[in-house]
ZAMARGU-4260 file (C-alpha; in steps of 0.2 Angstrom, whole numbers, plus 5000, padded with zeros to 4 digits):
<rodrens>
0) 5274/5737/4586 | 5283/5726/4598 | 5287/5735/4614 | 5299/5730/4628 | 5293/5734/4646
5) 5305/5727/4659 | 5306/5727/4678 | 5306/5716/4693 | 5287/5718/4696 | 5288/5713/4714
10) 5271/5713/4723 | 5262/5718/4708 | 5254/5735/4711 | 5244/5748/4702 | 5260/5757/4695
15) 5266/5740/4687 | 5249/5738/4680 | 5249/5755/4672 | 5267/5751/4665 | 5262/5734/4658
20) 5245/5740/4651 | 5253/5755/4643 | 5265/5743/4634 | 5251/5732/4628 | 5241/5747/4623
25) 5255/5752/4611 | 5257/5734/4603 | 5264/5717/4608 | 5272/5718/4624 | 5289/5709/4627
30) 5289/5709/4646 | 5307/5707/4653 | 5306/5700/4671 | 5321/5701/4682 | 5327/5684/4687
35) 5330/5681/4706 | 5348/5684/4705 | 5345/5702/4700 | 5335/5705/4716 | 5348/5701/4728
40) 5355/5719/4730 | 5338/5727/4731 | 5331/5735/4747 | 5322/5722/4758 | 5328/5708/4746
45) 5323/5695/4757 | 5305/5700/4755 | 5305/5700/4736 | 5294/5687/4728 | 5302/5673/4718
50) 5303/5674/4699 | 5289/5661/4697 | 5277/5670/4709 | 5280/5687/4700 | 5277/5679/4683
55) 5261/5671/4689 | 5255/5687/4696 | 5257/5696/4680 | 5250/5682/4670 | 5235/5680/4681
60) 5231/5699/4681 | 5233/5700/4662 | 5221/5685/4660 | 5208/5695/4670 | 5209/5709/4657
65) 5207/5697/4643 | 5225/5697/4637 | 5233/5681/4631 | 5251/5675/4632 | 5257/5674/4614
70) 5244/5685/4607 | 5246/5701/4617 | 5262/5698/4626 | 5276/5687/4632 | 5286/5686/4648
75) 5305/5684/4646 | 5318/5682/4659 | 5331/5695/4661 | 5347/5694/4670 | 5355/5711/4667
80) 5347/5728/4668 | 5346/5729/4649 | 5340/5712/4647 | 5337/5707/4629 | 5335/5725/4623
85) 5353/5726/4615 | 5352/5710/4604 | 5334/5706/4601 | 5329/5709/4583 | 5311/5708/4584
90) 5307/5723/4594 | 5303/5741/4589 | 5302/5752/4605 | 5306/5752/4624 | 5294/5758/4637
95) 5302/5769/4650 | 5298/5780/4665 | 5308/5795/4671 | 5318/5784/4682 | 5325/5773/4668
100) 5324/5784/4653 | 5343/5787/4653 | 5346/5769/4649 | 5339/5770/4631 | 5354/5779/4624
105) 5366/5766/4629 | 5354/5752/4624 | 5353/5760/4606 | 5372/5761/4605 | 5373/5743/4610
110) 5360/5739/4597 | 5370/5748/4584 | 5386/5737/4588 | 5375/5722/4584 | 5369/5730/4568
115) 5351/5733/4574 | 5340/5748/4572 | 5338/5759/4587 | 5323/5757/4598 | 5310/5770/4599
120) 5307/5778/4616 | 5289/5777/4623 | 5286/5785/4640 | 5275/5780/4654 | 5272/5791/4669
125) 5274/5785/4687 | 5259/5782/4697 | 5259/5792/4714 | 5248/5792/4729 | 5247/5803/4745
130) 5264/5795/4750 | 5273/5798/4734 | 5278/5786/4720 | 5270/5769/4722 | 5284/5757/4723
135) 5288/5739/4728 | 5301/5745/4739 | 5289/5755/4749 | 5277/5740/4750 | 5291/5728/4756
140) 5296/5741/4769 | 5279/5740/4777 | 5278/5721/4777
</rodrens>
């Protein structure tokens, strides 16, 4: 199974690692990584790592786990919230959290317009600690 797992993945943290490893655990992961232009309106945008640094952090972390680009995953740039999910033929499922699950219905409508099969929804829980949801925004706010 080929699973889409998209995000900004800024300051790669345990929540991101759970999300990405869940995707790889379900099959070949198509990791959609937000390009720099998509980060300009986020909170603490000036503290968001550049695309290449975020990509390198993911690649390095996955290599430590024995995962290889092209064998277990690939990282693809995305420039919209839905990225390549609407028009990529070679994918079967999309990994979501409770925060972005509502996007799947729209993505599948879009896929239908392109003559593509709907994506199966796979779910991943959010990782929490004593302060709440682990998030890049929270990390950036403390830098």
